[in-house]
C-alpha positions in Angstrom: 36.7 -8.3 5.5 35.9 -4.7 4.7 32.7 -4.2 2.7 32.7 -1.6 0.0 29.8 0.7 -0.5 27.2 -0.7 -2.8 25.7 1.3 -5.7 22.0 2.1 -5.9 19.9 -1.0 -5.6 16.7 -1.6 -7.5 13.8 -1.6 -5.0 11.7 -4.2 -6.8 12.6 -7.7 -8.0 12.5 -8.0 -11.8 10.3 -10.3 -13.9 8.4 -13.0 -12.2 9.4 -11.8 -8.8 7.6 -8.5 -9.2 4.7 -10.0 -11.1 4.0 -12.6 -8.5 4.0 -10.1 -5.7 1.9 -7.6 -7.6 -0.7 -10.3 -8.5 -1.0 -11.2 -4.8 -1.8 -7.6 -3.9 -4.2 -7.2 -6.9 -6.0 -10.4 -5.9 -6.3 -9.2 -2.3 -7.8 -5.9 -3.4 -10.2 -7.7 -5.8 -11.3 -9.9 -2.9 -11.5 -7.2 -0.2 -12.7 -4.0 -2.0 -16.3 -5.4 -2.5 -16.4 -6.1 1.2 -15.4 -2.5 1.8 -18.3 -1.2 -0.3 -20.7 -3.5 1.6 -19.4 -2.0 4.8 -20.2 1.4 3.5 -23.7 0.3 2.6 -24.3 -1.1 6.1 -22.8 2.1 7.6 -25.7 4.4 6.5 -24.0 6.1 3.6 -26.9 7.2 1.4 -25.6 9.9 -0.9 -25.1 8.7 -4.5 -21.9 10.8 -4.7 -20.3 8.5 -2.1 -21.3 5.4 -3.9 -20.1 6.2 -7.5 -16.9 4.8 -8.8 -14.4 7.6 -8.5 -11.8 8.4 -11.1 -8.8 10.6 -10.4 -9.5 14.2 -11.1 -8.2 15.7 -14.3 -8.6 19.2 -15.8 -10.5 17.8 -18.8 -12.8 15.7 -16.7 -15.1 18.1 -14.8 -17.5 15.3 -13.5 -14.6 13.3 -12.1 -13.2 16.4 -10.3 -16.7 17.1 -8.9 -17.0 13.5 -7.7 -13.7 13.8 -5.8 -14.8 17.1 -4.2 -18.1 15.5 -3.2 -16.3 12.5 -1.5 -13.9 14.8 0.2 -16.7 17.0 1.5 -18.4 13.8 2.8 -15.3 12.9 4.8 -15.0 16.5 6.1 -18.7 16.5 7.2 -18.4 13.1 8.9 -15.4 14.2 10.8 -17.5 17.0 12.3 -20.4 14.8 13.2 -22.6 15.8 10.2 -24.5 13.0 8.5 -25.8 13.0 4.9 -29.5 13.5 4.4 -31.7 10.5 3.9 -33.3 7.7 5.9 -31.9 6.8 9.3 -29.1 4.2 9.7 -26.1 3.4 11.7 -23.4 6.1 11.6 -20.9 5.8 8.7 -17.6 4.3 9.6 -15.2 7.2 8.7 -12.2 4.8 8.4 -14.0 2.8 5.8 -15.2 5.9 3.9 -11.7 7.4 3.8 -10.2 4.1 2.8 -12.6 3.7 -0.1 -11.8 7.2 -1.3 -8.1 6.7 -1.0 -8.1 3.4 -2.9 -10.4 4.7 -5.7 -8.4 7.8 -6.4 -5.0 6.2 -5.9 -5.7 3.4 -8.2 -6.9 5.8 -10.9 -3.7 7.8 -10.6 -1.6 4.6 -10.7 -3.2 3.4 -13.9 -2.7 6.8 -15.4 1.0 6.7 -14.4 1.4 3.4 -16.1 -0.3 4.6 -19.3 1.8 7.7 -19.3 5.1 5.8 -18.9 4.4 3.6 -21.9 2.8 6.2 -24.1 -0.7 4.7 -24.0 -3.9 6.6 -24.3 -5.5 7.8 -21.1 -7.3 4.9 -19.4 -11.1 4.9 -19.6 -13.0 5.8 -16.4 -13.9 2.7 -14.6 -14.7 1.2 -11.2 -12.0 -0.2 -8.9 -12.4 -3.9 -9.9 -12.1 -3.0 -13.6 -9.0 -0.9 -13.1 -7.4 -3.7 -11.0 -8.1 -6.2 -13.8 -6.6 -4.0 -16.4 -3.5 -3.4 -14.3 -3.3 -7.2 -13.7 -3.1 -7.6 -17.4 -0.2 -5.2 -17.7 2.1 -6.5 -14.9 4.5 -8.3 -17.3 4.9 -5.1 -19.2 5.4 -3.0 -16.1 8.0 -5.4 -14.8 10.3 -4.3 -17.7 10.6 -0.9 -16.1 12.1 -1.4 -12.6 11.4 2.1 -11.3 7.8 2.0 -12.4 7.5 -1.6 -11.1 8.7 -0.5 -7.6 6.2 2.3 -7.5 3.3 0.1 -8.7 4.1 -2.7 -6.2 4.5 -0.3 -3.3 1.1 1.4 -4.1 -0.7 -1.9 -4.6 0.6 -3.3 -1.3 -0.2 0.0 0.5 -3.8 -0.1 -0.8 -4.2 -3.8 0.1 -2.9 -3.1 3.6 -5.2 -0.2 4.2 -8.2 -2.1 2.9 -7.4 -5.0 5.1 -7.0 -2.7 8.2 -10.3 -1.0 7.5 -12.0 -4.4 7.4 -10.4 -5.4 10.7 -7.7 -7.8 9.4 -4.4 -7.7 11.2 -1.0 -8.0 9.5 1.0 -11.2 10.3 4.1 -10.5 12.3 6.8 -13.2 12.6 9.9 -13.2 14.8 13.1 -14.3 13.2 16.1 -15.9 15.0 19.0 -13.6 14.1 19.9 -10.8 16.5 19.5 -7.2 15.4 22.8 -6.1 13.8 22.4 -2.6 15.5 21.5 -3.4 19.1 22.3 -7.2 19.3 18.9 -8.0 20.8 16.5 -10.7 19.7 14.1 -8.2 18.4 13.8 -8.5 14.6 10.3 -9.0 13.3 9.1 -9.6 9.7 5.9 -7.7 8.8 4.5 -10.0 6.1 2.1 -7.7 4.3 4.6 -4.9 4.0 7.7 -7.1 3.4 9.5 -5.1 6.0 11.9 -6.2 8.8 11.7 -4.0 11.9 13.7 -4.0 15.1 11.1 -3.7 17.9 13.6 -2.7 20.6 12.5 0.8 21.6 16.1 1.8 22.3 17.6 0.6 19.0 19.1 3.4 16.8 21.2 3.1 13.6 24.2 5.3 12.8 22.3 7.4 10.2 21.2 10.5 12.1 18.7 11.3 9.4 16.8 8.0 9.8 13.3 8.1 11.3 14.4 6.0 14.2 16.2 9.0 15.5 13.4 11.5 15.1 9.9 10.1 14.8 8.2 9.2 18.1 7.7 5.5 18.3 9.6 4.8 15.0 11.7 1.7 14.8 14.6 1.0 12.5 13.4 -0.9 9.4 14.8 -2.8 6.4 12.7 -2.6 3.3 12.6 -5.5 0.9 15.4 -4.0 -1.2 17.7 -3.9 1.8 17.2 -7.6 2.7 20.4 -8.7 1.0 22.5 -6.4 3.2 20.5 -7.4 6.3 21.0 -11.1 5.5 24.7 -10.6 5.2 24.9 -8.8 8.5 22.9 -11.3 10.5 24.1 -14.5 8.9 21.1 -15.7 7.0 19.9 -15.6 3.4 17.3 -13.5 1.6 15.4 -16.8 1.0 15.2 -17.2 4.8 13.6 -13.8 5.1 11.3 -14.4 2.2 10.2 -17.7 3.8 9.4 -15.8 7.1 7.4 -13.3 5.2 5.4 -15.8 3.2 
């Protein structure tokens, strides 16, 4: 049977599907971010500018912009072996410092994007746990806008993965039975945290010459969550089977 080209797919499940996935990412960040701050404390970071909750910079918020510059300068100095003044301590873990900066600024920008989309007042400056709690309370509203929901879920998952990696956690990887529809090898793997299926065969290439598997060194062909219905049809399983493997 010839398959017709499908129209654009929504990248994020609607309703409870989105909300449940987003809540897991929020819960992971609420659990892990305090551990990240503790790691910074043990890593000898003494400058108050590094320790303050960091809002996203905005033209009308001079202090927030200065805080961003201070944190960026700390990262720049640490990369070059320069340490902040103050009592001695173990060297700062640059990965932890950069992760804390990324999550703090990205979450502020994400909350601002949500408020902007729904015409809400600009969110008040707050620390990461407070912003996460406020986003958690808006997930059902966000779910009504599929494009925004896709962006929110993608960013929350990305931040949760980065936080976990900085703390030394590894992402669960599971092999699935079907053969890769591109190279016919038993090389499909589900990366649970990212909800991505990858073919780990180094020689596997798809037919799309613009795909990263043709150009990026070490890249593998991947199926994002939105493409699982097509993948399931190709390999003879169901989306539920893939969801179960990623659970």
